[in-house]
C-alpha positions as a Markdown table, in Angstrom:
| # | Residue | x | y | z |
|---|---|---|---|---|
| 1 | Unk | 95.6 | 114.5 | 120.1 |
| 2 | Unk | 98.1 | 112.1 | 121.7 |
| 3 | Unk | 99.1 | 108.9 | 119.8 |
| 4 | Unk | 98.0 | 107.2 | 122.7 |
| 5 | Unk | 94.7 | 108.7 | 122.9 |
| 6 | Unk | 93.7 | 107.2 | 119.8 |
| 7 | Unk | 92.8 | 103.9 | 121.1 |
| 8 | Unk | 89.8 | 105.5 | 122.9 |
| 9 | Unk | 87.9 | 106.2 | 119.8 |
| 10 | Unk | 85.0 | 104.3 | 119.8 |
| 11 | Unk | 83.4 | 105.9 | 116.6 |
| 12 | Unk | 84.2 | 108.1 | 113.9 |
| 13 | Unk | 82.0 | 111.2 | 112.8 |
| 14 | Unk | 82.1 | 111.4 | 108.5 |
| 15 | Unk | 80.5 | 114.8 | 107.5 |
| 16 | Unk | 79.4 | 114.8 | 104.3 |
| 17 | Unk | 79.4 | 111.4 | 103.2 |
| 18 | Unk | 77.0 | 112.2 | 100.2 |
| 19 | Unk | 79.6 | 114.0 | 98.2 |
| 20 | Unk | 82.3 | 111.5 | 98.9 |
| 21 | Unk | 82.0 | 109.5 | 95.2 |
| 22 | Unk | 81.6 | 105.8 | 94.3 |
| 23 | Unk | 84.7 | 104.2 | 92.1 |
| 24 | Unk | 84.4 | 101.1 | 90.8 |
| 25 | Unk | 87.9 | 99.7 | 90.5 |
| 26 | Unk | 89.3 | 96.3 | 88.9 |
| 27 | Unk | 92.8 | 97.8 | 88.5 |
| 28 | Unk | 95.1 | 98.9 | 91.1 |
| 29 | Unk | 98.8 | 100.2 | 90.7 |
| 30 | Unk | 100.5 | 100.7 | 93.7 |
| 31 | Unk | 103.8 | 103.2 | 93.8 |
| 32 | Unk | 106.3 | 103.2 | 97.1 |
| 33 | Unk | 108.9 | 105.3 | 98.4 |
| 34 | Unk | 110.8 | 105.5 | 101.8 |
| 35 | Unk | 108.4 | 108.0 | 103.0 |
| 36 | Unk | 104.9 | 107.7 | 101.1 |
| 37 | Unk | 102.6 | 104.8 | 99.4 |
| 38 | Unk | 100.3 | 105.5 | 96.4 |
| 39 | Unk | 97.6 | 103.7 | 95.4 |
| 40 | Unk | 96.0 | 104.4 | 92.2 |
| 41 | Unk | 92.3 | 102.7 | 91.2 |
| 42 | Unk | 90.9 | 102.5 | 88.2 |
| 43 | Unk | 88.7 | 100.6 | 85.6 |
| 44 | Unk | 90.1 | 98.3 | 82.7 |
| 45 | Unk | 88.1 | 98.2 | 79.3 |
| 46 | Unk | 88.4 | 94.8 | 78.3 |
| 47 | Unk | 86.1 | 95.6 | 75.3 |
| 48 | Unk | 89.0 | 98.1 | 74.1 |
| 49 | Unk | 91.7 | 95.4 | 74.5 |
| 50 | Unk | 94.1 | 95.7 | 71.2 |
| 51 | Unk | 96.8 | 93.7 | 69.7 |
| 52 | Unk | 100.1 | 95.1 | 70.7 |
| 53 | Unk | 103.5 | 94.2 | 69.9 |
| 54 | Unk | 105.1 | 90.5 | 70.6 |
| 55 | Unk | 101.2 | 89.3 | 70.0 |
| 56 | Unk | 100.7 | 90.5 | 73.7 |
| 57 | Unk | 97.6 | 92.5 | 74.3 |
| 58 | Unk | 97.3 | 96.0 | 75.3 |
| 59 | Unk | 94.6 | 96.5 | 78.0 |
| 60 | Unk | 93.1 | 99.9 | 78.6 |
| 61 | Unk | 92.8 | 101.3 | 82.0 |
| 62 | Unk | 91.1 | 104.8 | 83.1 |
| 63 | Unk | 92.7 | 105.4 | 86.4 |
| 64 | Unk | 90.4 | 107.3 | 88.4 |
| 65 | Unk | 91.5 | 108.0 | 91.5 |
| 66 | Unk | 94.9 | 108.5 | 93.8 |
| 67 | Unk | 95.2 | 107.8 | 97.5 |
| 68 | Unk | 98.9 | 108.8 | 99.5 |
| 69 | Unk | 99.5 | 107.6 | 102.6 |
| 70 | Unk | 102.4 | 106.6 | 104.7 |
| 71 | Unk | 103.8 | 103.2 | 104.7 |
| 72 | Unk | 102.7 | 102.7 | 107.9 |
| 73 | Unk | 99.2 | 103.7 | 107.3 |
| 74 | Unk | 99.5 | 101.4 | 104.4 |
| 75 | Unk | 100.0 | 98.4 | 106.4 |
| 76 | Unk | 97.4 | 99.2 | 108.6 |
| 77 | Unk | 95.1 | 99.5 | 105.8 |
| 78 | Unk | 96.1 | 96.2 | 104.5 |
| 79 | Unk | 95.9 | 94.5 | 108.1 |
| 80 | Unk | 91.9 | 95.8 | 108.2 |
| 81 | Unk | 91.4 | 94.9 | 104.8 |
| 82 | Unk | 92.6 | 91.1 | 105.6 |
| 83 | Unk | 90.6 | 91.0 | 108.6 |
| 84 | Unk | 87.5 | 92.2 | 106.2 |
| 85 | Unk | 88.5 | 89.3 | 104.1 |
| 86 | Unk | 88.6 | 86.8 | 106.9 |
| 87 | Unk | 85.2 | 87.7 | 108.1 |
| 88 | Unk | 83.6 | 87.6 | 104.6 |
| 89 | Unk | 85.4 | 83.9 | 104.3 |
| 90 | Unk | 83.9 | 82.7 | 107.5 |
| 91 | Unk | 80.2 | 83.4 | 106.5 |
| 92 | Unk | 80.8 | 83.1 | 102.5 |
| 93 | Unk | 83.5 | 80.6 | 101.9 |
| 94 | Unk | 87.0 | 81.0 | 100.7 |
| 95 | Unk | 87.7 | 83.3 | 97.9 |
| 96 | Unk | 89.2 | 81.9 | 94.8 |
| 97 | Unk | 91.7 | 84.2 | 93.2 |
| 98 | Unk | 91.9 | 83.7 | 89.5 |
| 99 | Unk | 95.2 | 84.9 | 87.5 |
| 100 | Unk | 94.0 | 83.7 | 84.2 |
| 101 | Unk | 94.9 | 86.1 | 81.0 |
| 102 | Unk | 92.2 | 87.4 | 78.7 |
| 103 | Unk | 92.4 | 85.8 | 75.1 |
């Protein structure tokens, strides 16, 4: 398929959608290179937080999936996510990001 033909696609058929796992994510790690973007998604276990060195806390995170894509695709994904967040905020109000550290 030619790149200019992509704009002619109106729907995408998803096969075996029942086989796609659902993963809860409250932690994300992103690593970039010139050729790839790696996104790891996981879940932090706040009930297993321990005291670390220098009084800092250690938060165990179980990473459950890794997605690797080109930086160009990553930028396209970021744009789609921002479009969806804008639609959500238009319907339900602005989302606030709280960056408080757990005690």
